[in-house]
C-alpha positions as CSV (number, residue, x, y, z in Angstrom):
1,M,78.2,3.9,234.2
2,G,75.7,1.4,235.7
3,E,73.1,4.1,236.3
4,E,73.6,5.4,232.8
5,L,73.1,1.9,231.4
6,S,69.9,1.4,233.3
7,M,68.4,4.7,232.0
8,R,69.3,4.5,228.3
9,R,67.8,2.5,225.5
10,R,69.5,-0.9,224.8
11,N,72.1,-1.1,222.0
12,I,72.4,-4.3,220.0
13,A,75.5,-4.4,217.8
14,L,75.9,-6.4,214.6
15,F,79.3,-7.2,213.2
16,T,79.1,-8.1,209.5
17,A,80.6,-7.2,206.1
18,L,79.3,-5.8,202.8
19,P,75.9,-4.7,204.3
20,E,74.2,-4.4,200.9
21,S,74.7,-8.1,200.1
22,V,71.6,-10.2,200.1
23,H,72.7,-12.2,203.2
24,A,73.6,-9.1,205.2
25,K,70.4,-7.3,204.2
26,N,68.3,-10.2,205.3
27,V,70.2,-10.4,208.6
28,I,69.8,-6.6,209.3
29,T,66.1,-6.8,208.3
30,G,65.5,-9.6,210.9
31,I,67.4,-7.8,213.6
32,A,65.7,-4.4,212.9
33,A,62.2,-6.1,213.0
34,Q,62.7,-7.5,216.5
35,C,64.6,-4.5,217.8
36,K,61.7,-2.3,216.7
37,K,59.3,-4.5,218.8
38,Y,61.6,-4.3,221.8
39,D,62.6,-0.6,221.4
40,Y,66.3,-1.4,221.0
41,N,68.8,0.5,219.0
42,V,70.7,-1.4,216.2
43,L,74.4,-0.6,215.6
44,V,75.9,-2.1,212.5
45,F,79.7,-2.3,212.2
46,A,80.7,-3.4,208.8
47,S,83.4,-3.4,206.2
48,M,81.9,-2.0,203.1
49,M,83.6,-4.7,201.0
50,H,83.7,-8.5,201.2
51,L,86.5,-9.7,203.5
52,E,87.6,-12.1,200.8
53,S,88.2,-9.2,198.3
54,S,91.5,-9.3,196.5
55,W,92.0,-5.5,197.1
56,R,94.0,-6.2,200.3
57,E,95.4,-2.7,200.9
58,Y,91.9,-1.1,200.7
59,L,90.5,-3.9,202.7
60,K,93.0,-3.1,205.5
61,G,91.4,0.2,206.0
62,E,87.8,-1.2,205.9
63,K,88.6,-3.8,208.5
64,K,89.6,-1.2,211.1
65,I,85.9,-0.4,211.7
66,Y,85.6,-3.4,213.9
67,E,88.0,-1.7,216.4
68,L,85.7,1.2,216.9
69,P,82.9,0.1,219.3
70,D,82.8,1.3,222.9
71,L,81.9,-2.0,224.4
72,N,80.6,-0.3,227.6
73,M,77.8,1.2,225.4
74,L,76.7,-2.2,224.1
75,D,74.1,-4.6,225.6
76,G,74.4,-7.4,223.2
77,V,76.5,-8.5,220.1
78,I,75.5,-10.6,217.1
79,L,78.4,-12.0,215.0
80,D,77.5,-12.7,211.4
81,T,80.1,-15.4,211.2
82,A,79.4,-16.4,207.6
83,N,80.1,-12.9,206.4
84,L,83.2,-12.4,208.7
85,I,85.1,-15.4,207.3
86,E,88.2,-14.2,205.5
87,N,89.9,-16.3,202.8
88,K,88.2,-19.5,204.2
89,N,89.5,-18.9,207.7
90,R,88.3,-17.2,210.9
91,G,91.0,-14.5,211.0
92,M,88.7,-11.5,211.3
93,I,86.4,-13.4,213.7
94,S,89.3,-14.1,216.0
95,E,90.3,-10.5,216.0
96,I,86.8,-9.4,217.0
97,R,86.7,-12.0,219.7
98,N,90.0,-10.6,221.1
99,L,88.3,-7.2,221.2
100,L,85.3,-8.6,223.0
101,K,87.4,-10.0,225.7
102,D,87.7,-6.6,227.2
103,R,84.1,-7.0,228.4
104,E,83.6,-10.7,229.0
105,E,80.2,-10.3,230.6
106,L,78.8,-8.8,227.3
107,P,76.3,-11.3,225.8
108,V,77.4,-12.5,222.3
109,V,75.7,-14.9,219.9
110,T,76.8,-16.1,216.5
111,L,74.6,-16.8,213.4
112,E,74.6,-20.4,212.0
113,L,78.3,-21.1,212.5
114,K,79.7,-22.1,215.9
115,E,82.5,-19.8,217.3
116,G,84.1,-20.6,220.6
117,D,81.7,-20.8,223.5
118,Y,79.2,-18.3,222.1
119,P,75.6,-19.5,221.7
120,V,75.0,-20.3,218.0
121,I,71.7,-19.4,216.4
122,P,70.7,-22.1,213.9
123,S,69.2,-21.3,210.5
124,R,65.6,-22.0,209.6
125,N,66.5,-23.0,206.1
126,E,65.7,-26.7,206.3
127,N,62.1,-26.5,205.1
128,I,63.0,-24.1,202.3
129,L,65.8,-26.4,201.1
130,R,63.5,-29.4,201.1
131,E,60.9,-27.3,199.2
132,M,63.5,-26.8,196.4
133,V,63.7,-30.5,195.9
134,R,59.9,-30.9,196.2
135,H,59.3,-28.2,193.6
136,L,61.5,-29.8,191.0
137,I,59.9,-33.2,191.6
138,D,56.3,-32.1,191.9
139,A,56.2,-29.3,189.3
140,H,58.8,-30.6,186.8
141,G,59.0,-34.4,187.3
142,I,62.7,-34.4,188.0
143,K,64.3,-37.7,189.0
144,Q,68.0,-37.1,188.4
145,F,69.6,-34.4,190.6
146,C,73.0,-32.7,190.9
147,I,73.8,-30.7,194.0
148,L,76.4,-27.9,193.8
149,T,77.3,-26.9,197.4
150,G,80.1,-24.8,199.0
151,P,83.6,-25.8,200.2
152,K,84.0,-29.4,201.5
153,G,84.1,-29.6,205.3
154,Y,82.5,-26.1,205.7
155,D,79.5,-26.3,208.1
156,I,77.0,-24.5,205.9
157,S,78.1,-26.5,202.8
158,E,77.7,-29.8,204.5
159,T,74.4,-28.9,206.3
160,R,72.7,-27.8,203.1
161,L,74.0,-30.8,201.1
162,K,72.8,-33.2,203.8
163,I,69.3,-31.7,203.9
164,L,68.9,-31.7,200.1
165,A,70.2,-35.3,199.7
166,D,67.9,-36.4,202.5
167,E,64.8,-34.9,200.8
168,I,65.8,-36.6,197.5
169,K,66.1,-39.9,199.3
170,K,62.7,-39.4,201.0
171,H,61.1,-39.4,197.5
172,G,62.7,-42.8,196.7
173,L,65.3,-41.3,194.5
174,T,69.1,-41.6,194.6
175,I,71.8,-39.2,193.7
176,K,75.0,-40.3,192.1
177,E,78.3,-39.7,193.8
178,E,79.6,-37.8,190.8
179,H,76.6,-35.4,191.1
180,I,77.6,-34.2,194.6
181,I,79.8,-31.2,193.8
182,Y,81.8,-29.1,196.2
183,G,82.5,-25.5,195.1
184,D,83.1,-22.0,196.6
185,F,79.6,-20.4,196.6
186,W,80.8,-18.2,193.7
187,Y,80.4,-18.0,189.9
188,T,83.6,-19.9,189.5
189,S,82.3,-23.2,190.9
190,G,79.2,-23.0,188.6
191,D,81.5,-22.3,185.6
192,R,83.7,-25.2,186.5
193,L,80.8,-27.6,186.8
194,A,79.3,-26.4,183.4
195,R,82.6,-27.3,181.7
196,E,82.6,-30.8,183.3
197,L,79.0,-31.4,182.3
198,A,79.5,-30.2,178.7
199,S,82.7,-32.3,178.3
200,G,81.0,-35.5,179.5
201,R,83.4,-35.9,182.4
202,I,80.3,-35.7,184.6
203,S,77.1,-37.2,183.3
204,M,74.3,-34.7,182.5
205,P,71.5,-34.7,185.2
206,Q,68.0,-33.3,184.7
207,A,68.4,-30.5,187.2
208,V,71.1,-28.8,189.3
209,I,70.3,-27.4,192.7
210,C,72.9,-24.7,193.6
211,V,73.1,-23.5,197.2
212,T,73.8,-19.9,196.1
213,D,72.5,-17.8,193.2
214,F,76.1,-16.9,192.2
215,A,77.1,-20.5,191.6
216,A,73.8,-21.0,189.7
217,L,74.5,-18.0,187.5
218,G,78.0,-19.1,186.8
219,L,76.6,-22.5,185.7
220,I,73.9,-21.0,183.5
221,D,76.2,-18.5,181.7
222,R,78.8,-21.2,180.9
223,L,76.3,-23.8,179.8
224,S,74.6,-21.3,177.5
225,A,78.0,-20.3,176.0
226,L,78.7,-24.0,175.4
227,G,75.4,-24.5,173.5
228,I,73.4,-26.3,176.3
229,R,69.9,-24.8,176.6
230,I,68.4,-23.7,179.9
231,P,65.8,-25.1,180.8
232,E,65.2,-27.3,177.7
233,D,68.3,-29.4,178.3
234,I,68.8,-28.9,182.0
235,L,67.0,-27.1,184.9
236,V,68.8,-24.9,187.4
237,V,67.6,-23.4,190.7
238,G,69.5,-21.1,193.1
239,F,69.3,-20.1,196.7
240,D,69.5,-16.4,197.9
241,T,67.2,-14.6,195.4
242,T,69.8,-12.0,194.4
243,D,69.2,-9.0,192.2
244,E,71.8,-10.5,189.8
245,G,69.6,-13.6,189.5
246,Q,66.4,-11.7,189.0
247,C,68.0,-9.5,186.3
248,S,69.8,-12.3,184.5
249,R,69.2,-12.9,180.8
250,I,67.7,-16.3,181.8
251,I,65.8,-15.3,184.9
252,L,67.0,-17.5,187.7
253,S,64.5,-19.5,189.7
254,S,65.5,-19.0,193.3
255,F,64.4,-19.5,196.9
256,D,64.9,-17.0,199.7
257,T,67.0,-18.0,202.7
258,A,65.5,-17.8,206.2
259,D,68.3,-15.4,207.3
260,T,65.8,-12.8,208.5
261,A,64.2,-15.3,210.8
262,M,67.6,-16.5,212.1
263,A,68.7,-13.0,212.8
264,A,65.4,-12.2,214.6
265,D,65.9,-15.3,216.7
266,A,69.3,-14.0,217.7
267,V,67.7,-10.8,219.1
268,D,65.3,-12.9,221.0
269,V,68.1,-15.0,222.6
270,L,69.8,-11.7,223.6
271,R,66.6,-10.4,225.0
272,N,66.2,-13.4,227.3
273,I,69.7,-12.6,228.6
274,I,69.6,-8.8,229.0
275,D,65.8,-8.4,229.8
276,P,64.8,-11.9,231.1
277,E,61.6,-10.6,232.7
278,K,60.3,-9.1,229.5
279,E,58.1,-10.8,226.9
280,I,59.3,-12.3,223.6
281,Y,57.4,-11.7,220.4
282,P,58.6,-14.4,217.9
283,Y,59.3,-13.4,214.3
284,A,56.9,-14.8,211.7
285,F,58.6,-16.1,208.5
286,D,56.4,-17.0,205.6
287,E,58.1,-20.0,203.9
288,K,55.4,-20.1,201.2
289,R,56.6,-16.8,199.8
290,A,60.2,-17.9,199.6
291,F,60.1,-19.2,196.0
292,H,60.7,-16.7,193.2
293,P,59.9,-18.6,189.9
294,G,62.1,-18.0,186.9
295,L,62.9,-19.3,183.4
296,S,65.8,-21.4,184.6
297,C,63.5,-24.1,185.8
298,G,60.7,-23.5,183.2
299,C,58.3,-21.6,185.5
300,T,56.6,-18.3,184.7
301,P,58.7,-15.5,186.3
302,D,57.3,-13.2,188.9
303,Y,57.7,-10.0,186.9
304,G,56.7,-7.7,189.7
305,S,59.6,-8.9,191.8
306,I,61.9,-8.7,188.8
307,M,60.9,-5.1,188.1
308,K,61.8,-4.2,191.7
309,S,65.3,-5.7,191.2
310,I,65.7,-3.9,187.9
311,R,64.7,-0.5,189.4
312,K,67.2,-1.0,192.3
313,T,70.1,-1.7,189.9
314,A,69.2,0.5,186.9
315,Y,71.1,3.6,186.0
316,F,68.6,6.4,185.3
317,T,70.1,9.6,183.8
318,S,67.0,11.8,184.1
319,H,65.2,12.6,187.3
320,N,62.3,14.8,188.4
321,D,64.0,17.8,190.0
322,M,60.6,19.3,191.1
323,I,60.3,16.7,193.9
324,D,61.5,18.0,197.3
325,A,64.8,16.5,198.4
326,E,63.2,14.6,201.3
327,D,60.9,12.8,198.9
328,I,63.6,11.7,196.5
329,S,64.2,7.9,196.2
330,T,67.9,7.8,195.5
331,D,69.1,5.4,192.8
332,F,72.6,4.9,191.5
333,G,71.9,7.1,188.5
334,L,70.9,10.0,190.8
335,L,74.1,9.6,192.7
336,M,76.3,9.6,189.6
337,E,74.4,12.4,187.8
338,S,74.5,14.6,190.9
339,Y,78.2,15.3,189.9
340,Y,79.2,15.4,193.6
341,M,82.3,13.4,192.8
342,E,83.4,16.4,190.7
343,T,82.2,18.8,193.4
344,F,84.2,17.0,196.1
345,S,87.3,17.1,193.8
346,A,86.9,20.8,193.2
347,A,87.1,21.7,196.9
348,K,89.8,24.2,197.4
349,N,90.3,23.7,201.2
350,P,89.3,21.4,204.0
351,E,86.3,23.6,205.0
352,D,85.0,23.7,201.5
353,C,85.4,19.9,201.2
354,I,83.6,19.2,204.5
355,R,80.7,21.5,203.5
356,S,80.4,19.8,200.1
357,I,80.2,16.5,201.8
358,A,77.5,17.7,204.2
359,E,75.4,19.2,201.4
360,S,75.4,15.9,199.5
361,T,74.0,13.9,202.3
362,Y,70.4,14.3,200.9
363,L,71.5,11.5,198.5
364,L,71.5,9.1,201.6
365,Q,67.7,9.3,201.9
366,P,66.0,7.9,204.0
367,F,68.9,8.3,206.4
368,K,68.7,11.9,207.6
369,D,71.2,11.8,210.4
370,F,74.9,11.9,209.3
371,T,78.0,12.2,211.4
372,L,81.6,12.4,210.1
373,C,84.3,12.0,212.7
374,L,87.8,12.9,211.3
375,S,91.2,12.8,212.9
376,E,92.4,16.3,213.7
377,K,95.5,15.5,211.7
378,W,93.4,14.7,208.5
379,P,93.9,18.1,206.7
380,D,97.6,18.2,207.2
381,G,99.2,16.8,204.1
382,N,102.5,16.2,205.9
383,A,101.1,14.7,209.1
384,E,101.3,11.0,209.6
385,L,97.9,9.5,210.0
386,P,97.3,6.6,212.3
387,T,98.2,3.1,211.0
388,D,96.8,1.0,213.8
389,G,93.2,1.9,213.9
390,Y,90.9,4.2,215.9
391,G,92.7,3.8,219.2
392,R,95.0,6.6,218.1
393,L,92.3,9.1,217.1
394,K,92.5,10.9,220.4
395,R,90.7,14.0,219.1
396,V,88.5,14.3,216.1
397,L,86.6,16.9,214.0
398,C,83.0,15.9,214.3
399,V,80.7,17.1,211.5
400,R,77.0,16.8,212.3
401,Q,73.8,17.8,210.6
402,L,71.5,19.8,212.9
403,D,67.7,19.6,212.9
404,D,67.4,22.8,210.9
405,G,69.7,21.3,208.2
406,S,72.7,23.5,209.2
407,L,76.2,22.1,209.7
408,A,78.1,21.9,213.0
409,I,81.8,21.1,213.1
410,D,83.2,20.5,216.6
411,E,86.6,19.4,217.8
412,K,86.3,17.0,220.7
413,P,87.7,13.9,222.3
414,V,87.0,10.8,220.3
415,A,85.1,9.1,223.2
416,A,82.6,11.9,223.4
417,D,81.1,12.2,220.0
418,V,79.0,9.4,218.6
419,W,78.6,7.5,221.9
420,D,77.3,10.6,223.6
421,A,74.8,11.0,220.8
422,L,73.6,7.4,221.3
423,L,73.1,8.1,225.0
424,E,71.1,11.2,224.1
425,N,69.1,9.2,221.6
426,G,67.9,7.0,224.5
427,T,65.5,9.8,225.3
428,H,64.0,10.1,221.8
429,D,60.6,8.6,221.0
430,E,61.8,5.8,218.8
431,A,64.8,3.4,218.5
432,S,67.3,4.0,215.7
433,I,69.6,2.0,213.4
434,S,73.1,3.2,212.8
435,Y,75.8,2.1,210.3
436,F,79.4,2.7,211.2
437,S,81.9,2.9,208.4
438,S,85.6,3.4,208.1
439,I,86.9,6.6,206.5
440,H,90.3,5.9,205.0
441,F,92.5,6.0,202.0
442,K,94.1,2.5,201.6
443,G,95.7,2.0,205.0
444,D,95.6,5.6,206.2
445,F,92.8,6.0,208.7
446,M,91.1,9.4,208.6
447,G,88.2,8.6,210.9
448,Y,84.7,7.1,210.5
449,A,81.2,8.0,209.3
450,V,77.8,7.2,210.8
451,I,74.4,7.3,209.2
452,R,71.4,6.9,211.4
453,R,67.6,7.0,211.2
454,S,64.5,5.8,213.0
455,I,64.2,2.0,213.0
456,S,60.8,2.3,211.3
457,G,60.6,2.1,207.5
458,K,63.6,1.3,205.3
459,C,66.6,0.5,207.4
460,L,69.0,-0.9,204.8
461,S,72.3,0.5,203.6
462,D,72.9,0.0,199.9
463,Q,75.5,0.4,197.1
464,I,74.6,4.1,196.9
465,Y,76.0,4.7,200.4
466,R,79.0,2.5,199.7
467,T,79.8,4.4,196.5
468,W,79.2,7.8,198.1
469,L,81.6,6.8,200.9
470,R,84.3,6.0,198.3
471,F,83.7,9.5,196.9
472,V,84.2,10.9,200.4
473,N,87.4,8.9,201.0
474,N,88.9,10.1,197.7
475,A,87.8,13.7,198.3
476,L,89.4,13.8,201.8
477,E,92.6,12.3,200.4
478,M,92.6,14.7,197.5
479,I,92.4,17.6,199.9
480,R,95.3,16.1,201.9
481,A,97.3,15.9,198.6
482,K,96.4,19.4,197.6
483,R,97.6,20.7,201.0
484,Q,100.8,18.7,200.7
485,L,101.5,20.3,197.3
486,T,100.7,23.7,198.7
487,I,103.1,23.1,201.6
488,L,105.8,21.9,199.2
489,S,105.3,25.1,197.2
490,V,105.8,27.4,200.3
491,R,108.1,25.3,202.4
492,D,111.8,24.4,202.1
493,G,112.2,20.7,201.4
494,M,115.3,20.2,203.6
495,T,114.3,22.2,206.7
496,G,110.6,22.5,206.6
497,L,110.9,26.3,207.0
498,Y,109.1,28.8,204.8
499,N,110.8,29.5,201.4
500,R,110.7,33.0,199.8
501,R,107.2,32.3,198.3
502,G,105.9,31.2,201.6
503,M,107.5,34.2,203.2
504,H,105.6,36.7,200.9
505,D,102.3,34.8,201.4
506,R,102.6,34.9,205.2
507,L,103.8,38.6,205.2
508,E,100.7,39.6,203.3
509,E,98.5,38.0,206.0
510,M,100.6,39.5,208.8
511,F,100.4,43.1,207.4
512,K,96.6,42.7,207.2
513,Q,96.5,42.0,210.9
514,A,99.0,44.7,211.9
515,T,97.9,47.5,214.2
516,E,99.1,51.0,214.8
517,G,102.3,51.3,216.7
518,E,103.7,47.9,215.8
519,Y,107.1,47.4,214.2
520,L,108.4,45.2,211.4
521,F,111.3,43.1,212.9
522,V,113.7,41.4,210.5
523,A,116.7,39.2,211.6
524,V,119.1,37.7,209.0
525,I,121.2,34.7,210.0
526,D,124.0,33.3,208.0
527,M,125.9,30.1,208.9
528,D,129.7,30.6,209.4
529,G,132.2,28.5,207.4
530,L,129.9,26.3,205.4
531,K,132.3,26.2,202.4
532,T,135.2,25.0,204.6
533,I,133.0,22.3,206.1
534,N,131.8,21.2,202.7
535,D,135.4,21.1,201.3
536,T,136.8,19.3,204.3
537,Y,134.1,16.9,205.4
538,G,131.8,16.7,202.4
539,H,128.4,18.2,201.4
540,G,126.6,15.7,203.6
541,E,128.1,17.2,206.7
542,G,127.3,20.7,205.3
543,D,123.7,19.6,205.1
544,V,123.8,18.5,208.8
545,C,125.1,21.9,209.8
546,I,122.3,23.6,207.8
547,R,119.8,21.5,209.7
548,I,121.4,22.4,213.1
549,V,121.2,26.1,212.4
550,S,117.7,26.0,210.9
551,S,116.5,24.1,214.0
552,A,118.1,26.7,216.3
553,V,116.6,29.6,214.2
554,A,113.1,27.9,214.4
555,Q,113.5,27.6,218.2
556,I,114.1,31.3,218.8
557,T,111.3,32.3,216.4
558,G,108.3,33.8,218.3
559,E,104.6,33.0,217.9
560,N,104.0,36.2,216.0
561,E,107.0,35.6,213.7
562,I,107.9,33.5,210.7
563,C,111.0,31.5,210.1
564,V,112.4,31.5,206.5
565,R,115.2,29.7,204.7
566,A,116.1,32.4,202.2
567,G,118.5,30.2,200.3
568,G,121.6,28.1,201.0
569,D,122.8,28.8,204.5
570,E,120.9,32.0,205.0
571,F,117.8,32.4,207.2
572,Y,115.3,35.1,208.2
573,I,113.2,35.7,211.2
574,I,110.4,38.2,210.4
575,G,107.8,39.5,212.8
576,I,105.3,42.3,213.3
577,G,104.7,43.4,216.9
578,V,106.1,45.4,219.7
579,Y,109.9,45.1,220.1
580,D,112.5,46.9,222.3
581,E,115.9,48.2,221.2
582,N,117.7,45.3,222.9
583,E,115.8,42.6,220.9
584,G,118.7,42.0,218.5
585,I,121.3,41.5,221.3
586,K,119.0,39.1,223.1
587,R,118.2,37.1,220.0
588,A,121.8,36.9,218.9
589,E,122.8,35.5,222.3
590,E,119.9,33.1,222.4
591,L,120.8,31.8,218.9
592,K,124.4,31.2,219.9
593,T,123.2,29.3,223.0
594,V,120.7,27.1,221.2
595,I,123.1,26.2,218.3
596,G,125.6,25.1,220.9
597,K,123.1,22.9,222.7
598,I,121.9,21.3,219.5
599,A,125.5,20.8,218.2
600,I,126.6,19.0,221.3
601,G,124.2,16.1,220.5
602,Y,125.9,15.6,217.1
603,Q,129.5,15.5,218.5
604,K,131.1,16.9,215.3
605,P,134.8,17.6,214.9
606,Y,134.1,21.2,213.8
607,T,132.3,24.1,215.4
608,V,128.8,25.1,214.2
609,S,128.0,28.9,214.4
610,A,126.1,31.6,212.6
611,S,126.3,35.4,212.2
612,F,123.3,37.5,213.2
613,G,122.0,40.9,212.2
614,C,118.6,42.6,212.6
615,A,116.7,45.8,211.7
616,F,113.4,47.5,212.8
617,E,111.0,49.8,211.2
618,P,107.5,51.1,212.1
619,V,104.8,49.4,210.1
620,T,103.3,51.7,207.4
621,E,100.9,51.1,204.6
622,N,103.4,51.0,201.8
623,M,106.6,50.1,203.6
624,N,109.4,48.4,201.7
625,V,110.2,45.1,203.3
626,D,113.2,44.4,201.1
627,S,114.9,47.5,202.4
628,V,114.5,46.4,206.0
629,I,115.9,43.0,205.0
630,S,118.9,44.7,203.3
631,R,119.7,46.7,206.4
632,A,119.5,43.5,208.6
633,D,121.7,41.8,206.0
634,E,124.3,44.5,206.2
635,K,124.5,44.2,210.0
636,M,124.8,40.4,209.7
637,Y,127.7,40.9,207.3
638,K,129.4,43.3,209.7
639,C,129.0,40.6,212.4
640,K,130.6,38.0,210.1
641,V,133.5,40.4,209.2
642,A,134.1,41.1,212.9
643,K,134.3,37.3,213.6
644,N,136.9,36.9,210.8
645,I,139.0,39.8,212.3
646,Q,138.8,38.2,215.8
647,R,140.2,34.9,214.4
648,K,143.3,36.6,212.8
């Protein structure tokens, strides 16, 4: 392994959540920028939903992606701790730390928040936060401030509050105690503050600085609903520059965070550890371009920036189909209007479903390399899928797009798929960025997906990919459900053997594959004394007997044969092949022996046995299967009569 590590390209892993969020996008942008300079691969392991989501059952499946990485393939890890916090605690971070213990020498750093003994990378937000205060004072003459920060005692909340309050103080101004407000970074805290201000329980300031856009939008929406004008009665500024803020009815004045610079610094720290002899190229962050003016503070909006946000979030129903697929810039409307959700749902079998998924990957532009790794048990509607993560995916179906656009589906050990591909990528001309995502339906883990592309150009995952993945998850589960319904229609519910419908379906296939000189073999097995057992011990005991006999019949059924529960306590074994004249005698003895062995384990006060009869006939084009079954049934009945005579 040591020689392989020295020959391949470095892999830097990021653990985060909701990769299309503003914070995660900024982090990934900073990491990708530095890794491009250093020729490192970037591997993003992320839940596709926020870890504080209320959809706990679905989140359970998303969180399992953090169990996937092969730590021996990683050279450094960045923990996006702010995004990994779950319900105000570090539960997910603790789980990831436990996984990382398997390779303690692996360099790990955290972003902004301290976690254990890992080096923490501080944010570069201080100058931007101070500029928020300076802008309101210098451009708008504000003297009375209110600060809406995050949860009390939370490092990021307290740090941002301290910097803002200090800058206000530096300008010879004071901030009232009632105007220092702790919240939750979300719309709810802004809404709550608006109600307090409107009611007079908190005196009205001239401006409110919110440490997130979402809190600012919650504040603006509720104040407007209560008749308080923005910005005429009060100014509001946010921090994050979200699409929601840029597209708001009252365009939000907001400042970019310096998360890109913080993430870039994290890569530099790792480089000093893993390549200490190599040069560092610091990331340049332009703080002057951090401000995005909007109506909420009375500035003239940057309409160019706003139009970019609108185009990213708009739903367009008409697209130019004349453009080549590789030139398409996918938007949400193109995804929905492609009707791939319906195409996936219409798939008749697993192969059709997989192919439809592969054909739709053009929607993931500019990501051109897609891999889908599925549990080999995925298509089986009756199989129990893993419930404890990827550790139990011993073998997978690996679906890959080849360079010529064709589709390859391989079955291979789980350790040999994506990780081998990453090793191979080390010989390519340019480093790549890969996003690893969980494939699941609620808590049932079907596998994982990977999209990858060159680290040059657009490297960000978005809501299109997340929505497409949900289509895929639902399609794969629907195929499982269809298979399960099909199985239920051709299988007996109690024993799992074929029913009569299943028998005829399989016989049709068997006759198609039959060759000259082969025989149709039919054995009819009927349990002895079921009525007596039901009358004496109850129908529950009768069902036990049926299961014992069905299990024995299944055990003596050959590979080229099918096992059928024809009804009640009657079973068939049907095969097409080469049989000798002693086959019936051998099978009858084998059945008797197997029933006896199985029955011993149940220790019942009655004897379990069955009568056996069989018939043969050369396979012909228009042969009558029912007549062969009837002859076998007659022989079985003679066997049963003989047993009754012997008992007298």
